C-alpha positions as CSV (number, residue, x, y, z in Angstrom):
1,M,-41.9,116.7,-165.1
2,N,-39.5,117.1,-167.7
3,Q,-40.8,118.8,-171.0
4,D,-38.2,117.8,-173.1
5,I,-38.5,114.1,-171.8
6,L,-42.2,114.1,-172.0
7,A,-42.2,115.6,-175.6
8,Q,-39.8,112.9,-176.7
9,T,-42.1,110.1,-175.5
10,L,-45.3,111.5,-177.1
11,R,-42.9,112.5,-180.4
12,A,-41.8,108.9,-180.1
13,I,-45.2,106.8,-179.7
14,Q,-46.4,109.2,-182.5
15,G,-43.9,107.6,-184.8
16,E,-43.9,104.2,-183.5
17,R,-47.5,104.1,-184.0
18,V,-48.1,103.8,-187.8
19,H,-45.6,100.9,-187.7
20,G,-47.3,99.0,-184.9
21,G,-44.5,98.9,-182.5
22,F,-43.3,100.4,-179.9
23,D,-39.9,99.5,-178.9
24,T,-38.2,103.1,-178.5
25,S,-41.5,104.4,-177.1
26,H,-41.1,102.0,-174.1
27,D,-37.5,103.4,-173.4
28,W,-38.5,106.9,-173.6
29,V,-41.7,106.1,-170.8
30,D,-39.1,104.3,-168.5
31,R,-37.3,107.8,-168.3
32,L,-40.3,109.7,-168.0
33,V,-41.5,107.3,-165.3
34,A,-37.8,107.8,-163.7
35,D,-38.1,111.7,-164.0
36,A,-42.0,112.2,-163.4
37,G,-42.3,109.6,-160.5
38,E,-45.6,107.8,-160.2
39,E,-47.5,109.2,-158.0
40,Q,-51.2,111.1,-159.5
41,L,-49.1,110.4,-162.6
42,A,-52.1,109.9,-165.1
43,E,-53.9,113.6,-164.1
44,R,-50.3,115.2,-163.7
45,L,-49.8,114.1,-167.5
46,D,-53.3,115.0,-168.4
47,A,-52.8,118.5,-166.7
48,V,-49.5,119.1,-168.9
49,I,-49.7,117.4,-172.2
50,P,-51.1,120.2,-174.9
51,L,-54.6,119.7,-176.6
52,T,-52.1,119.8,-179.9
53,W,-51.5,116.2,-179.0
54,P,-53.8,113.6,-180.5
55,W,-55.8,111.7,-178.0
56,E,-54.7,108.3,-179.7
57,V,-50.9,109.3,-179.0
58,V,-52.1,109.8,-175.7
59,A,-54.1,106.8,-175.3
60,D,-50.5,104.8,-176.3
61,L,-48.4,106.8,-173.8
62,F,-51.1,105.3,-171.0
63,A,-51.2,101.8,-172.5
64,I,-47.3,101.5,-172.4
65,L,-47.9,103.1,-168.6
66,I,-49.6,100.2,-167.7
67,W,-47.1,97.9,-167.9
68,Q,-44.5,99.9,-167.1
69,T,-45.5,101.6,-163.8
70,S,-44.2,99.4,-160.4
71,D,-47.9,98.7,-159.4
72,N,-49.1,97.5,-163.2
73,G,-51.0,100.3,-164.0
74,A,-53.4,99.9,-160.6
75,A,-53.1,103.8,-159.9
76,L,-53.6,104.8,-163.6
77,S,-56.6,102.8,-164.4
78,D,-58.2,104.0,-161.1
79,T,-57.6,107.6,-162.5
80,T,-59.2,106.4,-166.1
81,D,-62.3,105.1,-164.0
82,D,-62.8,108.1,-162.2
83,W,-62.8,109.7,-165.8
84,L,-65.4,107.4,-167.3
85,R,-67.6,107.8,-164.3
86,A,-67.7,111.3,-164.2
87,G,-68.3,111.5,-168.0
88,T,-68.1,115.0,-169.1
89,N,-64.6,115.1,-171.1
90,L,-64.7,113.6,-174.2
91,R,-60.7,113.5,-174.8
92,R,-60.6,112.2,-171.1
93,I,-63.1,109.7,-171.8
94,Q,-61.5,108.7,-175.3
95,I,-57.9,108.0,-173.5
96,A,-59.5,105.7,-171.1
97,L,-61.7,104.3,-173.7
98,H,-58.6,102.6,-175.4
99,L,-56.2,101.4,-172.9
100,D,-55.4,97.7,-173.0
101,V,-57.1,96.2,-170.3
102,Y,-61.3,96.6,-169.6
103,P,-61.9,100.0,-167.6
104,F,-63.3,98.8,-164.0
105,H,-62.8,95.7,-161.9
106,D,-66.7,95.3,-162.3
107,R,-68.2,94.3,-165.3
108,A,-71.5,95.4,-164.2
109,E,-70.4,99.2,-163.3
110,M,-68.2,99.0,-166.8
111,V,-71.7,98.2,-168.4
112,Q,-73.7,100.8,-166.8
113,V,-70.9,103.8,-166.9
114,L,-70.1,102.7,-170.7
115,E,-74.2,102.5,-171.7
116,G,-74.4,106.1,-170.4
117,I,-71.6,107.4,-172.1
118,A,-72.8,106.1,-175.4
119,Q,-75.8,107.9,-174.9
120,R,-74.0,111.4,-174.3
121,F,-71.4,111.2,-176.5
122,P,-72.2,109.4,-179.8
123,E,-68.8,109.4,-181.4
124,V,-67.3,107.4,-179.0
125,A,-70.6,104.6,-178.8
126,D,-69.3,101.9,-181.0
127,R,-65.8,101.9,-178.9
128,C,-68.2,101.0,-175.3
129,T,-70.1,98.8,-177.4
130,D,-67.5,96.8,-178.6
131,L,-65.9,96.6,-174.8
132,I,-69.3,95.4,-173.4
133,T,-69.6,92.9,-176.2
134,S,-65.5,91.6,-175.6
135,R,-65.8,91.7,-172.1
136,K,-69.3,89.3,-172.4
137,C,-66.9,87.1,-174.8
138,S,-64.0,86.7,-172.3
139,K,-66.6,85.6,-169.5
140,E,-64.8,88.6,-167.1
């Protein structure tokens, strides 16, 4: 994985997240995917992105990847669902909770896992509650 492309992608996302649009970021994410490939991308990115990058920027990267990978983010979502099931790494949990899709295909599993995470990590309890409540409202 080309570290320069990754760094430029993260810088573009960080800069554009303030303004609410990710026009340049999408181009950089395309370059990143073309360079790195899609296989086990979430795990590989998590392993190489320094902890100095805010989790919010990484979550935005993953949210963009969901819409720009050939499987519409299925593999990435499966990986982040696994991170939530494990429920041990707060940074991974924060990233997984802030994608543009609901975690888990099954609503009941989502509720069970997120309720457990909310108890273990009070700093994300509100986000867990918001996801559970909004998914009930959306009739998924």
